[in-house]
Every structure is written in structure tokens, then in C-alpha cells.
ZAMARGU-4260 file (C-alpha; in steps of 0.2 Angstrom, whole numbers, plus 5000, padded with zeros to 4 digits):
<rodrens>
0) 6005/5344/6291 | 6024/5345/6286 | 6018/5349/6268 | 6006/5362/6274 | 6020/5370/6285
5) 6032/5371/6270 | 6019/5379/6259 | 6014/5392/6272 | 6032/5395/6276 | 6038/5397/6258
10) 6023/5408/6254 | 6026/5420/6269 | 6044/5422/6266 | 6039/5428/6249 | 6027/5440/6257
15) 6039/5446/6270 | 6052/5450/6256 | 6042/5465/6251 | 6038/5473/6267 | 6054/5483/6270
20) 6055/5490/6252 | 6038/5494/6247 | 6038/5512/6255 | 6054/5515/6246 | 6047/5508/6230
25) 6033/5520/6231 | 6044/5535/6235 | 6055/5529/6220 | 6039/5534/6209 | 6038/5551/6218
30) 6024/5545/6229 | 6020/5557/6244 | 6019/5549/6262 | 6000/5550/6261 | 6001/5540/6245
35) 6013/5528/6252 | 6000/5525/6266 | 5987/5521/6253 | 5999/5510/6244 | 6002/5499/6259
40) 5983/5500/6263 | 5977/5493/6246 | 5983/5476/6249 | 5972/5474/6265 | 5957/5483/6257
45) 5956/5470/6243 | 5960/5456/6255 | 5945/5462/6266 | 5934/5462/6251 | 5939/5445/6244
50) 5942/5435/6260 | 5924/5430/6263 | 5923/5424/6245 | 5938/5413/6246 | 5931/5406/6262
55) 5914/5401/6254 | 5923/5394/6239 | 5934/5383/6250 | 5919/5377/6259 | 5910/5373/6243
60) 5924/5367/6232 | 5938/5362/6244 | 5953/5369/6252 | 5966/5363/6239 | 5958/5372/6223
65) 5958/5388/6233 | 5976/5387/6239 | 5982/5383/6221 | 5972/5398/6213 | 5977/5410/6226
70) 5995/5405/6226 | 5995/5407/6207 | 5988/5424/6208 | 6001/5429/6221 | 6014/5423/6209
75) 6008/5434/6195 | 6006/5449/6207 | 6024/5448/6212 | 6029/5447/6194 | 6019/5463/6190
80) 6028/5471/6205 | 6045/5467/6199 | 6042/5475/6182 | 6031/5490/6188 | 6036/5505/6177
85) 6023/5518/6185 | 6015/5521/6202 | 5998/5514/6197 | 6006/5498/6192 | 6012/5496/6210
90) 5995/5499/6216 | 5988/5487/6204 | 6000/5473/6208 | 5997/5475/6227 | 5978/5475/6224
95) 5980/5459/6215 | 5990/5452/6229 | 5977/5457/6242 | 5963/5448/6231 | 5973/5432/6232
100) 5977/5433/6251 | 5964/5420/6255 | 5977/5407/6256 | 5982/5410/6274 | 5964/5408/6281
105) 5962/5393/6270 | 5977/5385/6277 | 5970/5387/6295 | 5954/5380/6288 | 5964/5365/6281
110) 5971/5362/6299 | 5954/5363/6307 | 5949/5349/6294 | 5963/5337/6298 | 5964/5339/6317
115) 5953/5334/6331 | 5948/5346/6345 | 5961/5338/6356 | 5976/5342/6345 | 5969/5357/6335
120) 5978/5370/6345 | 5995/5360/6341 | 5990/5360/6323 | 5986/5379/6323 | 6002/5382/6332
125) 6012/5373/6319 | 6005/5384/6305 | 6007/5399/6316 | 6025/5395/6318 | 6027/5394/6299
130) 6018/5411/6298 | 6030/5419/6310 | 6046/5411/6303 | 6041/5418/6286 | 6040/5435/6293
135) 6057/5433/6301 | 6067/5427/6286 | 6057/5437/6273 | 6061/5455/6278 | 6079/5451/6281
140) 6082/5443/6264 | 6072/5456/6255 | 6082/5470/6263 | 6098/5462/6259 | 6093/5460/6241
145) 6087/5478/6239 | 6102/5485/6247 | 6106/5499/6260 | 6105/5514/6249 | 6087/5520/6247
150) 6092/5530/6231 | 6099/5515/6222 | 6089/5501/6229 | 6086/5485/6219 | 6067/5483/6219
155) 6066/5469/6205 | 6076/5455/6213 | 6066/5454/6229 | 6050/5454/6219 | 6056/5440/6208
160) 6062/5429/6222 | 6045/5432/6230 | 6037/5427/6214 | 6048/5411/6213 | 6043/5406/6231
165) 6024/5408/6229 | 6026/5398/6213 | 6035/5385/6222 | 6022/5385/6235 | 6009/5383/6222
170) 6018/5368/6214 | 6020/5360/6231 | 6002/5362/6235 | 5997/5355/6218 | 6008/5340/6219
175) 6009/5335/6237 | 5994/5342/6247 | 5979/5331/6247 | 5961/5338/6249 | 5956/5339/6267
180) 5937/5342/6265 | 5927/5327/6260 | 5914/5329/6246 | 5899/5326/6257 | 5905/5340/6269
185) 5907/5352/6254 | 5889/5348/6248 | 5883/5352/6266 | 5892/5368/6266 | 5885/5373/6250
190) 5867/5370/6256 | 5869/5379/6273 | 5859/5394/6276 | 5870/5410/6277 | 5856/5420/6285
195) 5856/5408/6300 | 5874/5410/6303 | 5873/5429/6302 | 5859/5429/6314 | 5869/5419/6327
200) 5884/5431/6324 | 5874/5446/6327 | 5867/5438/6343 | 5885/5435/6349 | 5891/5452/6345
205) 5877/5460/6355 | 5886/5455/6370 | 5895/5471/6376 | 5911/5461/6381 | 5913/5454/6364
210) 5911/5471/6355 | 5923/5479/6367 | 5936/5466/6364 | 5934/5467/6345 | 5936/5486/6346
215) 5952/5484/6356 | 5959/5472/6343 | 5954/5485/6329 | 5963/5499/6337 | 5979/5490/6342
220) 5980/5484/6324 | 5976/5501/6318 | 5991/5508/6327 | 6003/5494/6323 | 5999/5495/6304
225) 6002/5513/6304 | 6019/5511/6312 | 6023/5498/6299 | 6018/5509/6285 | 6028/5525/6291
230) 6043/5518/6300 | 6053/5515/6284 | 6050/5533/6278 | 6054/5539/6296 | 6070/5529/6297
235) 6076/5536/6280 | 6074/5554/6286 | 6080/5551/6303 | 6095/5540/6300 | 6097/5538/6281
240) 6092/5520/6282 | 6087/5510/6266 | 6078/5494/6264 | 6092/5483/6271 | 6093/5491/6288
245) 6074/5491/6289 | 6073/5473/6284 | 6085/5468/6298 | 6074/5478/6311 | 6057/5470/6304
250) 6066/5453/6305 | 6070/5457/6324 | 6052/5462/6327 | 6046/5446/6319 | 6058/5436/6330
255) 6053/5444/6346 | 6034/5442/6341 | 6037/5423/6337 | 6046/5421/6354 | 6033/5430/6365
260) 6018/5421/6357 | 6027/5405/6356 | 6034/5403/6373 | 6029/5417/6385 | 6011/5421/6382
265) 6005/5404/6388 | 6015/5405/6404 | 6010/5423/6408 | 5992/5420/6404 | 5992/5406/6418
270) 6000/5418/6430 | 5991/5434/6427 | 5976/5430/6415 | 5972/5436/6397 | 5964/5452/6403
275) 5979/5458/6412 | 5990/5454/6397 | 5978/5464/6386 | 5980/5479/6398 | 5999/5477/6400
280) 6002/5474/6381 | 5992/5490/6378 | 6003/5500/6390 | 6019/5493/6382 | 6013/5497/6364
285) 6009/5515/6370 | 6026/5517/6378 | 6035/5510/6363 | 6026/5521/6351 | 6030/5536/6361
290) 6048/5531/6362 | 6051/5529/6343 | 6051/5548/6339 | 6063/5551/6354 | 6076/5538/6348
295) 6090/5550/6342 | 6101/5536/6337 | 6099/5518/6331 | 6105/5512/6348 | 6090/5519/6356
300) 6078/5514/6342 | 6081/5495/6345 | 6074/5495/6363 | 6059/5505/6358 | 6055/5493/6344
305) 6057/5479/6356 | 6044/5486/6368 | 6032/5489/6353 | 6034/5471/6348 | 6032/5463/6365
310) 6016/5474/6368 | 6008/5469/6352 | 6013/5451/6354 | 6005/5450/6371 | 5989/5458/6365
315) 5985/5448/6349 | 5984/5430/6356 | 5976/5436/6372 | 5962/5445/6363 | 5959/5430/6352
320) 5958/5419/6367 | 5946/5431/6376 | 5935/5433/6361 | 5933/5414/6358 | 5929/5412/6377
325) 5916/5425/6377 | 5904/5416/6365 | 5896/5400/6364 | 5905/5386/6355 | 5893/5385/6340
330) 5897/5403/6335 | 5916/5404/6339 | 5922/5401/6321 | 5910/5415/6315 | 5915/5427/6328
335) 5933/5425/6326 | 5930/5428/6307 | 5921/5445/6312 | 5937/5449/6323 | 5948/5445/6309
340) 5938/5456/6297 | 5939/5470/6310 | 5958/5469/6311 | 5960/5468/6292 | 5949/5484/6291
345) 5961/5491/6303 | 5976/5487/6291 | 5966/5497/6278 | 5963/5513/6288 | 5978/5513/6299
350) 5991/5515/6285 | 5981/5529/6276 | 5979/5539/6292 | 5997/5537/6297 | 6003/5542/6280
355) 5992/5557/6280 | 5998/5562/6297 | 6016/5560/6291 | 6014/5571/6276 | 6003/5585/6285
360) 6010/5586/6303 | 6027/5578/6301 | 6037/5562/6303 | 6035/5560/6321 | 6016/5562/6322
365) 6010/5545/6317 | 6019/5538/6333 | 6013/5552/6344 | 5995/5548/6338 | 5998/5530/6340
370) 6003/5532/6358 | 5987/5542/6361 | 5976/5529/6353 | 5984/5516/6364 | 5980/5526/6379
375) 5962/5526/6375 | 5964/5507/6372 | 5971/5505/6390 | 5955/5512/6397 | 5945/5500/6386
380) 5956/5485/6392 | 5955/5490/6410 | 5936/5491/6408 | 5936/5474/6400 | 5946/5467/6414
385) 5934/5474/6427 | 5919/5467/6418 | 5927/5451/6415 | 5932/5449/6434 | 5914/5452/6438
390) 5907/5440/6426 | 5920/5427/6430 | 5912/5422/6446 | 5896/5417/6438 | 5901/5410/6421
395) 5902/5391/6420 | 5919/5384/6415
</rodrens>
């Protein structure tokens, strides 16, 4: 487990390095806000296409080969990003990176292989902590390397460091990480009928409560991904910020997210229940999105981003818990995969929609629209809470 933690942490630091500078990198090549939205979406789009393939390959051939291949591909994508000379090269490098983004899901599958049901949550938490820490340190380091001046930012150094970190993670995996999936299990996975799995999932998704929860997860991620895409362009026009300032702010969001999910959600869920956390998180995310355009100074912006981070961080684990509790144990893994696919699709559509609003209606409109969408989500969440309360009296524990 320590080796896997280190692999995921190193890889996610590299990924986080790119987050605060990519919109500036696109504008460096004269990309419009709508095009920047597409640039941010292309990674999630190719990830959406490739993730099921990597899952099947890791079931068939083992976790370690997939981790090595995807980390190697990510290393090449960062190298291409570092020396991009035209806008299409940025798109191609990010598309390649998305195709190789099966390593995180494979890492979670690795944890499931090596843990028992009794300690699986702890194992998942360890990998999740590595994920969160990578998103804290990565944006801050990337922002510092790129600099504070958006007109003269250094885009090469962060990409080269990300390349080095992914390459290091690949070497660590190759040298130190043993295979977790026994050969006989791989053969069994290869022979398993995919049609029967699909039929079970469709049966689970016909339950209205599951469909509603996945829709809530989709919409919340749609809004948050749109904010991530347009925020750097908004802060540049509002305060003259560059990659460095945005890197610090995204690191702050990552820190709040890690703290809320790591220490607060469990306690709050015991006090109020997951359904109320989903509704409350929806309301906070709506308020935070609405507050961003009215932040006339950085001093007002930090509290708005704090509210956004807390709201989204309350929703995400609560939704995952509710989805897993709403289906039979035999289809939990597949249903969570469907939920993951829905949120990945939201990260494709959200950035494109927000970038288009930014270009056509103005820099504040992605946040106004996000607040409006979250008001709709609040209605769905309250409906889920009422139906859940009614069902809770009869559902066996």
C-alpha cells in the first residue's frame, strides 16, 4: 500500500501542475474562451472513451501492466505539452493524456484486490488521500513555476516537471509494485459474460432513486467543471491574475476539499444523514457560484471559493455512499462505474458549455448559470431526501 500511495501521489502532483496554467496556455495561442472550454473538455472526453477499455484490460491482463502503460503514455503527453508550438498540439497532447487516464481507476481496483471487505474503506481512503494531496501540491507548484504574469508565463517548466513525475511513477510501479490480480482470477474475468453484467446494471438503474442520484452527481460535476474551466480567464480579466495566483487558489480549494472529505463528512453524515448533506452541499455550491461574480476584490473571492469547495466536497462522498446503498451488493461496483461515467461525461459537457457562455454572454455568466443549475439540483436533492425517508422505514439494514 505505501508504494501505491506514492505512485498515485506522484502522478496526481504531475496532473495538478497543469490545472492552473492550461487556460492561459490556450489563450497564449489565441484561443477564444469557447475554445479554451473545449481544450479543458478534450481530456475528459478521451478519458470517457478509454476508461472502460482500461478496466477490461486490467481485469484480463492484470493491474500492473495497465498502470505501467498508462503512466508511460501520460509521460509522453506531458512532453508533447511542454513543446507544443500550435493550438492543435495542445489539443492532441491533452487528448493523449485523457486516453491514458485509466491509471486512477486501476489504482482503486488494485486496492480492492489487496484488501478485505473489513479494511477496504481504509485502503480506499489512503489512495483517496494521495489523490487529494496531489491536487493540493500540484496547482501550487505549477503556478509558482509558470509565474504571476499571464503575458510572460513559463508553460514549459511545469509540463516538464509533470513529465518527470509521471515517469518516476511509472518506474516505481515497474520496479516496486507487485501484481495484485492472480492469474486464475484474470482468466475468470476474461470469460465472464459482459451481457449479464449489463442486464444487472440496467435493472439497478431502473430504480428511480438511483437514477435521480446519478443525475444529481452529473449536474453538480457539470457546474464545478465549468467553474474550473472559466475561473482562470475570469480572474485574469477581473484582477489581472496569472497562473501563480490561480495555482494558490486551486491549492486552497484542494486543501478544503481534503479536509472536508477526510474529517467532516463522516461526522456530519452520522448527525444529519447523507441525504441532508447532499441538499445542504447543493445549496452551498449554488451560493458560492453566485457569489463569485460579485467578488470585487480578492479578499471577497476567497470566502466565495471556500463555500464552493465545502459544498462540492459535502456532495461528492455523500452521493457515492447513497448510490452504493441504493442497489444490491452484487451490482454495486458496476453501478458506481456508471456513476463515474456520468460524472466524467459532465466534465466533457460542463467546460464546453461554460466556455461558450463566457464568450457569448460575458465572463460572469458561467457562474450565474451554475448557480441556476444548482437551484434545480436542490429540488432534486430534496426530492431524494423525501423519497429516501419514506423508503428508509421499510428498507432492511
